[in-house]
C-alpha positions in Angstrom: -93.4 33.1 113.5 -94.8 31.0 110.7 -94.1 27.4 109.7 -92.8 26.0 106.1 -94.8 23.1 104.6 -92.6 20.3 104.0 -93.5 16.7 102.6 -96.3 15.1 104.4 -96.5 17.1 107.6 -96.5 20.5 108.7 -94.8 22.3 111.2 -97.6 24.2 113.1 -96.6 27.0 115.6 -97.9 26.7 119.4 -97.7 30.1 120.9 -96.5 29.9 125.0 -95.3 32.9 127.3 -92.3 33.9 126.6 -91.7 30.7 123.9 -92.4 28.8 120.6 -93.1 25.2 119.9 -93.7 23.6 117.1 -95.5 20.4 116.8 -95.2 18.0 113.5 -98.8 17.1 112.3 -99.4 14.2 109.5 -101.7 14.8 107.1 -102.0 10.8 106.3 -103.0 7.9 108.9 -99.9 5.9 107.6 -96.6 6.6 105.2 -97.2 6.5 101.8 -94.2 4.3 101.4 -95.7 1.2 103.5 -95.7 -1.3 100.7 -99.5 -3.2 99.9 -99.9 -6.5 101.3 -99.0 -8.7 99.2 -100.3 -12.4 100.1 -103.1 -13.5 98.0 -106.5 -15.4 99.0 -106.7 -17.2 96.0 -106.3 -21.5 95.9 -105.4 -23.1 92.5 -107.0 -26.2 93.7 -110.6 -25.8 94.5 -110.6 -29.5 96.3 -107.7 -27.7 98.9 -109.9 -24.8 99.6 -112.7 -26.9 100.8 -110.2 -29.3 103.2 -111.3 -27.4 106.4 -114.6 -28.3 106.2 -115.8 -31.0 108.0 -119.1 -33.0 109.6 -121.7 -31.6 111.6 -120.8 -27.4 110.4 -123.1 -25.4 109.2 -122.5 -24.3 105.8 -124.0 -21.5 104.1 -124.8 -22.1 100.7 -125.2 -18.6 98.4 -128.0 -18.6 95.7 -131.4 -18.4 94.7 -132.9 -20.5 92.4 -129.5 -21.4 90.5 -128.5 -17.8 90.2 -125.4 -17.3 91.7 -124.9 -21.2 93.4 -121.5 -21.9 94.2 -121.6 -25.7 92.6 -117.6 -25.2 92.0 -117.5 -25.7 95.5 -120.5 -28.0 96.3 -118.7 -30.2 93.6 -115.8 -30.4 95.2 -117.6 -31.0 98.5 -119.7 -33.9 97.4 -115.8 -35.8 96.6 -115.4 -35.6 100.4 -117.6 -38.4 101.8 -116.1 -38.2 105.2 -118.1 -34.9 105.3 -121.6 -35.9 106.9 -124.2 -34.2 109.2 -124.1 -31.0 107.3 -126.7 -28.3 108.3 -127.1 -26.6 105.3 -128.6 -22.9 105.0 -129.5 -21.9 102.4 -132.6 -19.7 100.0 -133.7 -23.0 98.5 -132.9 -26.7 98.7 -131.3 -26.7 95.3 -132.7 -28.3 92.5 -131.6 -31.6 90.3 -127.8 -31.7 90.7 -127.2 -28.0 91.5 -127.1 -25.9 94.8 -127.8 -28.2 97.6 -129.4 -31.1 95.5 -125.6 -31.9 95.4 -125.2 -32.6 98.9 -128.6 -34.3 99.1 -128.0 -36.8 96.5 -124.4 -37.8 98.2 -126.2 -37.7 101.9 -124.1 -35.5 103.3 -126.8 -32.9 104.5 -128.9 -33.8 107.9 -130.4 -30.7 107.9 -131.7 -27.4 105.8 -132.4 -24.2 106.9 -134.8 -22.5 104.2 -137.4 -20.5 103.3 -138.1 -22.3 99.6 -137.6 -25.9 99.7 -140.3 -26.7 97.9 -138.4 -26.8 94.1 -136.4 -29.7 95.3 -138.8 -32.7 95.1 -136.4 -35.3 96.0 -135.6 -33.2 99.5 -139.5 -32.5 100.1 -140.1 -36.5 99.9 -137.0 -37.0 102.0 -138.8 -34.8 104.6 -142.1 -36.1 104.8 -140.4 -39.5 104.9 -138.6 -38.2 108.4 -135.2 -38.9 106.7 -133.7 -34.9 107.0 -134.6 -32.3 109.4 -136.4 -28.4 108.3 -136.4 -25.5 109.7 -138.3 -23.7 108.0 -138.0 -19.3 107.9 -139.5 -16.6 106.0 -137.0 -15.1 103.3 -136.4 -11.9 105.0 -136.3 -13.2 108.3 -133.6 -16.2 107.0 -131.4 -13.3 105.2 -131.7 -10.9 108.5 -130.7 -13.4 110.6 -127.9 -14.2 109.1 -127.0 -10.6 108.6 -127.6 -10.2 112.3 -125.0 -12.5 113.4 -122.4 -10.8 110.9 -123.2 -7.7 112.6 -122.7 -9.2 116.1 -126.7 -9.2 116.9 -127.7 -11.8 118.9 -131.7 -11.8 117.7 -133.6 -9.1 116.8 -137.6 -8.6 117.0 -139.5 -8.8 113.5 -142.9 -8.5 112.7 -142.7 -11.4 109.9 -144.5 -14.6 111.0 -146.8 -13.0 113.6 -149.4 -15.0 114.7 -148.5 -17.8 112.4 -147.3 -21.3 112.6 -144.0 -19.5 112.6 -144.4 -18.2 116.0 -146.0 -21.0 117.5 -143.8 -23.5 115.8 -146.2 -25.9 114.5 -144.4 -27.0 111.8 -142.3 -30.1 112.6 -138.7 -29.7 112.1 -138.6 -33.7 111.4 -141.3 -36.6 111.0 -140.6 -40.0 112.9 -139.0 -42.3 110.7 -141.9 -43.6 108.4 -143.3 -39.8 107.8 -146.2 -37.6 109.0 -148.5 -40.6 109.8 -146.0 -42.0 112.7 -145.7 -38.6 114.1 -143.3 -35.3 115.0 -139.4 -36.8 116.4 -138.6 -33.1 116.9 -141.2 -30.5 117.2 -141.0 -26.4 115.8 -139.0 -23.8 117.6 -141.5 -21.5 119.6 -140.9 -17.7 119.1 -141.3 -15.3 121.9 -143.6 -12.8 121.4 -143.8 -8.8 122.3 -146.3 -6.1 121.5 -144.5 -2.2 120.0 -146.5 0.6 118.9 -149.7 -1.7 119.3 -148.3 -4.3 116.9 -146.9 -7.3 117.2 -143.5 -9.2 116.9 -141.6 -12.1 117.4 -137.9 -12.7 118.3 -135.9 -14.5 116.1 -132.5 -15.9 116.6 -129.4 -14.9 114.9 -128.3 -17.9 112.3 -124.1 -18.6 113.1 -122.3 -20.3 109.9 -119.2 -22.1 110.2 -118.2 -21.8 106.7 -119.3 -20.1 103.5 -120.1 -20.9 100.0 -120.5 -17.8 97.9 -120.6 -17.0 93.9 -119.1 -13.8 92.9 -118.8 -12.2 88.8 -115.3 -10.6 89.7 -113.2 -11.0 92.7 -110.0 -9.1 93.1 -106.5 -11.7 94.8 -107.2 -9.8 98.4 -110.7 -11.0 98.3 -112.8 -7.7 97.4 -116.4 -9.0 95.7 -118.5 -7.9 92.9 -122.0 -9.0 92.2 -123.7 -9.3 88.6 -127.3 -8.5 88.5 -129.2 -11.3 90.3 -126.2 -13.1 91.2 -126.1 -11.2 95.0 -129.2 -12.0 96.7 -128.0 -14.1 100.1 -123.8 -14.0 98.9 -122.9 -10.6 100.4 -124.7 -11.7 104.0 -123.7 -15.4 104.3 -120.0 -14.1 103.1 -119.5 -11.3 106.5 -121.2 -14.5 108.5 -118.9 -17.6 108.5 -115.7 -18.0 110.3 -114.1 -19.4 107.0 -115.8 -17.9 103.9 -114.7 -19.6 99.9 -116.1 -17.3 97.2 -115.5 -19.2 93.5 -115.4 -16.3 91.1 -116.1 -16.0 87.0 -113.2 -13.7 86.9 -110.1 -13.5 89.2 -108.4 -9.9 88.6 -105.5 -8.3 89.7 -105.7 -6.2 93.2 -106.7 -2.2 92.5 -107.9 -3.2 88.9 -112.1 -3.0 91.0 -113.2 0.2 91.3 -113.8 1.2 95.1 -117.0 2.4 94.4 -117.9 -0.9 93.3 -117.1 -3.8 96.1 -120.1 -5.4 97.0 -117.5 -7.6 99.9 -114.8 -5.7 101.2 -111.9 -8.2 101.2 -111.6 -8.5 105.1 -114.7 -10.9 105.0 -113.1 -13.1 102.6 -110.8 -16.1 103.4 -110.4 -18.1 100.1 -110.8 -17.5 96.2 -111.1 -20.4 93.6 -111.9 -19.8 89.9 -115.2 -20.9 89.0 -115.5 -23.5 86.4 -119.0 -25.0 86.9 -121.6 -24.3 83.8 -124.4 -21.2 84.8 -127.6 -23.0 84.9 -131.0 -21.4 84.5 -134.4 -23.3 86.2 -137.1 -21.6 83.9 -136.1 -20.9 80.4 -139.0 -18.0 79.9 -139.2 -16.2 76.8 -141.9 -13.3 75.7 -144.8 -14.3 73.3 -143.9 -13.8 69.5 -147.0 -11.5 68.1 -147.3 -14.8 65.7 -148.3 -16.8 68.7 -151.1 -15.7 69.4 -152.7 -16.4 66.3 -151.7 -19.9 66.0 -154.7 -22.2 67.3 -154.8 -23.5 71.2 -153.8 -27.2 72.0 -155.0 -26.8 75.2 -157.7 -29.1 76.3 -161.1 -27.5 76.4 -161.0 -27.4 80.5 -157.6 -26.1 80.4 -158.7 -23.4 78.2 -161.5 -22.4 80.1 -158.9 -22.4 83.3 -157.0 -20.2 81.4 -159.7 -17.5 80.4 -160.5 -17.4 83.9 -156.8 -16.3 85.4 -156.6 -13.8 82.6 -160.3 -12.3 83.7 -158.9 -12.4 87.6 -155.5 -10.9 86.6 -157.5 -7.7 83.9 -159.3 -6.9 86.8 -156.4 -6.7 89.3 -154.4 -4.2 87.3 -157.3 -2.0 87.7 -156.0 -1.6 91.0 -152.6 -0.4 90.2 -151.7 3.5 89.2 -149.4 5.2 87.4 -145.6 5.1 89.5 -146.4 2.6 91.9 -143.9 0.4 93.3 -145.5 -3.1 93.2 -144.6 -7.1 93.8 -145.7 -9.9 92.3 -146.1 -13.3 93.7 -145.4 -15.8 91.2 -147.8 -17.4 89.2 -150.9 -15.8 88.3 -150.0 -12.3 89.9 -147.6 -12.4 87.1 -149.9 -11.7 84.5 -150.9 -8.6 85.8 -148.7 -6.4 84.3 -150.0 -7.3 80.9 -153.4 -5.9 81.2 -152.4 -2.6 82.9 -154.3 0.3 81.6 -153.3 3.2 79.0 -151.3 5.4 80.7 -149.9 3.3 83.7 -146.8 2.4 84.4 -145.2 0.7 87.2 -142.2 -0.3 89.1 -141.6 -4.0 89.4 -140.0 -5.4 92.9 -138.9 -8.7 92.7 -137.4 -10.3 96.3 -134.4 -11.7 95.3 -133.0 -8.4 94.3 -134.7 -6.1 91.2 -136.4 -2.7 91.3 -137.2 -2.0 87.6 -137.7 -6.0 86.3 -138.9 -5.7 82.4 -140.4 -7.9 80.6 -139.4 -11.8 79.4 -136.4 -11.8 77.3 -137.6 -11.9 73.3 -135.3 -14.4 72.2 -133.1 -16.9 73.4 -129.6 -14.7 72.5 -131.2 -11.9 75.1 -131.2 -14.6 78.0 -129.1 -14.3 81.0 -128.8 -16.6 83.8 -128.1 -13.7 85.8 -131.4 -12.1 85.7 -134.2 -13.9 87.4 -137.6 -13.0 89.4 -139.1 -14.3 92.3 -140.1 -17.4 90.2 -137.1 -18.2 88.7 -137.6 -17.2 85.5 -135.7 -15.5 82.9 -136.2 -11.7 83.1 -134.9 -8.2 81.7 -134.5 -4.8 83.6 -135.6 -1.7 82.4 -134.4 1.6 81.8 -133.8 3.0 85.4 -133.7 -0.4 87.0 -131.3 -1.0 90.7 -130.2 -4.2 91.6 -129.7 -5.3 95.2 -129.2 -7.8 97.7 -131.7 -9.7 99.6 -131.2 -8.1 102.9 -131.7 -4.6 101.3 -134.8 -6.2 99.1 -137.0 -7.6 102.2 -136.0 -4.1 104.4 -138.1 -2.4 101.1 -140.7 -5.0 101.9 -140.9 -5.6 105.3 -140.6 -0.9 105.7 -143.9 -0.6 104.2 -142.1 1.1 100.7 -144.0 -1.6 98.2 -147.3 0.1 97.8 -149.2 -3.2 96.6 -148.3 -6.7 96.8 -150.3 -9.2 94.8 -150.0 -12.8 95.9 -151.8 -16.3 94.9 -153.4 -18.4 98.0 -155.0 -21.7 99.4 -157.3 -20.0 101.3 -158.3 -16.5 102.5 -160.4 -15.7 105.6 -163.5 -13.5 106.2 -160.8 -11.4 108.2 -157.9 -11.1 106.0 -156.3 -14.3 106.9 -154.1 -15.5 104.0 -152.9 -19.2 104.0 -150.1 -20.5 100.8 -147.5 -22.0 102.0 -147.7 -25.8 102.6 -150.3 -29.1 103.4 -149.1 -30.6 106.5 -148.2 -34.1 105.7 -148.7 -33.3 101.5 -147.3 -30.5 100.4 -144.1 -28.1 101.4 -143.8 -25.7 99.0 -141.7 -23.4 101.8 -142.5 -19.9 103.0 -140.8 -17.8 100.9 -141.3 -14.2 100.7 -144.7 -14.2 101.4 -144.6 -13.9 104.8 -142.6 -10.5 105.0 -144.9 -8.9 101.7 -148.0 -9.3 104.0 -146.2 -7.7 107.2 -147.2 -4.5 107.0 -150.5 -4.3 105.4 -151.1 -0.6 106.7 -148.4 0.8 104.2 -148.4 -2.1 101.5 -151.8 -3.3 100.0 -151.9 -6.9 99.8 -154.6 -8.0 96.7 -155.4 -11.8 96.6 -156.2 -13.2 93.1 -156.9 -16.9 92.8 -159.6 -19.3 91.9 -162.7 -19.1 94.0 -162.7 -22.8 94.4 -160.3 -25.7 94.6 -159.7 -28.2 92.3 -162.9 -30.4 94.5 -165.5 -27.5 94.3 -164.5 -26.6 97.9 -164.8 -22.7 98.8 -160.9 -21.2 99.3 -162.9 -18.3 101.0 -163.6 -19.2 103.9 -164.8 -18.0 107.8 -161.6 -19.4 109.1 -158.4 -21.1 107.3 -157.9 -24.4 108.0 -154.3 -24.6 106.4 -151.4 -22.7 108.1 -151.3 -19.3 108.2 -149.4 -16.9 106.1 -150.5 -14.0 107.8 -153.2 -12.7 110.2 -155.8 -10.0 108.9 -153.5 -8.7 106.2 -155.2 -8.9 102.8 -157.4 -5.9 101.9 -159.0 -7.4 98.9 -159.7 -10.6 97.2 -160.2 -10.9 93.5 -161.4 -14.2 91.7 -162.9 -15.2 88.3 -166.5 -14.6 90.3 -166.0 -11.7 92.5 -164.2 -9.0 94.1 -164.5 -8.5 97.9 -163.5 -5.6 100.0 -161.7 -6.8 103.1 -162.1 -5.1 106.4 -159.2 -6.9 108.3 -160.0 -4.6 111.8 -163.6 -5.9 112.1 -162.9 -9.1 110.2 -166.3 -9.0 107.6 -166.1 -9.0 104.1 -168.0 -6.9 101.5 -168.7 -8.1 97.9 -168.2 -4.9 95.5 -168.0 -6.5 92.1 -169.3 -9.3 90.5 -167.3 -10.6 86.8 -169.5 -10.4 83.6 -172.0 -13.7 83.8 -172.2 -14.3 87.3 -175.2 -14.2 89.6 -174.9 -13.2 93.4 -176.5 -16.5 94.2 -173.6 -18.2 92.5 -171.2 -16.7 94.9 -173.4 -17.2 97.6 -173.2 -20.7 96.5 -169.3 -20.9 96.1 -168.3 -18.9 99.2 -167.2 -20.3 102.8 -168.6 -17.1 104.6 -171.0 -14.8 105.5 -170.5 -11.4 103.8 -172.0 -8.2 103.1 -173.3 -6.6 99.9 -172.3 -3.1 98.6 -175.7 -1.3 97.9 -174.5 0.1 94.2 -172.9 -3.7 93.7 -171.7 -3.4 89.9 -170.7 -6.3 87.2 -167.4 -5.8 85.7 
């Protein structure tokens, strides 16, 4: 006997001796007539939406530079003068009256966990005077610590920061009142280390947030979120992490109007939604040079013009290391000049740590500028056909996993063994680690090239037997390119080999300006 189909169910025959039993099998997990939950998460008042933030909370603040910063929510929190002693967790420490800068100006923050706070000079001064605490964290580690807690993972091991000040805890969390000269009040945090497969890793604890402020593009009334371009950065992992997640939206749309395929944050993670009202800001509006600008007379001093010429010379030589189709990450400063000197027939995919693969040139006009499209240096950029956008967690998975072919960075110092220091001068300068420690964390798969001036401004060598500044990475650099010469680095044995001299440079000059011994290639060539 066969069953017949009826609505949403089928009668399935089950044969037993001398009997036939019919079982009812559903095609759906819930009846179709079940109504959708109609509770909206939208709050009309931003002030009311932040009313449950309290003193001592750990506040997760999305954004990279000024892209994707939840300034509407932060402005509302500034009005809450009763809320103090906050711990702010963010990639940056804000700038001026944007991002965490708002809470520094209102003196509501006592501690910051960040990767690159150096863009906020006011914060840097407070830290160096012992008036605020800082837990300096590599950018990829920071986003992974946030993601780990969101996923119920208490800690994890990473190669980033191994054999550096991050491992040994030598970066002070807080100085005594009066600053660096008066000693350390709260020391840095030492990390446990272990070896896996012959490589050293350090254990990093997850970060738990009490409240997350996130800025998204489109958000429906039940909390599903879509980001726009580089607006993603830390937003998704922070939204998933906190006990209370509040999202400010450029557009609040009806439930069901967003494609399920487009959702970056499912509504389960979002508690409250408000309308974004603060204008978007741009930290560094950067336009491509016009063709006519090259013909204009230089307004630089002879010294600065010479320095600029040397920087371009270094970048031009570095471009020869890039092959067609390479995936390349460029640090800020001199490395950004390299794409302008790619050889004919060579095209590369530029990866930016804030979540772009396929980054294009600077926009040609102000009309092309988009505040949601910036690079790692917070400069305005464009996208190439075939580009993709993702969050910071995905970005640093690419980087740590060795999927980037070449990473080109600047440096303050490099040792003969390939150690690199490029993020701070104790007691004087706190630029921040940013993504540099992650970018050098897998040197066997990602070739690390340093481009820099051969000597510091005071004439002292920057290529040394041993770095005197805190390390960004140990035995990670494979090649050093300066305005004077090119060195290959034997990371295993800790030796340098001079392989090329720049035009007009002698071997004697390089020896005089290099702070360590080096081998000289037998067929030493000039460029």
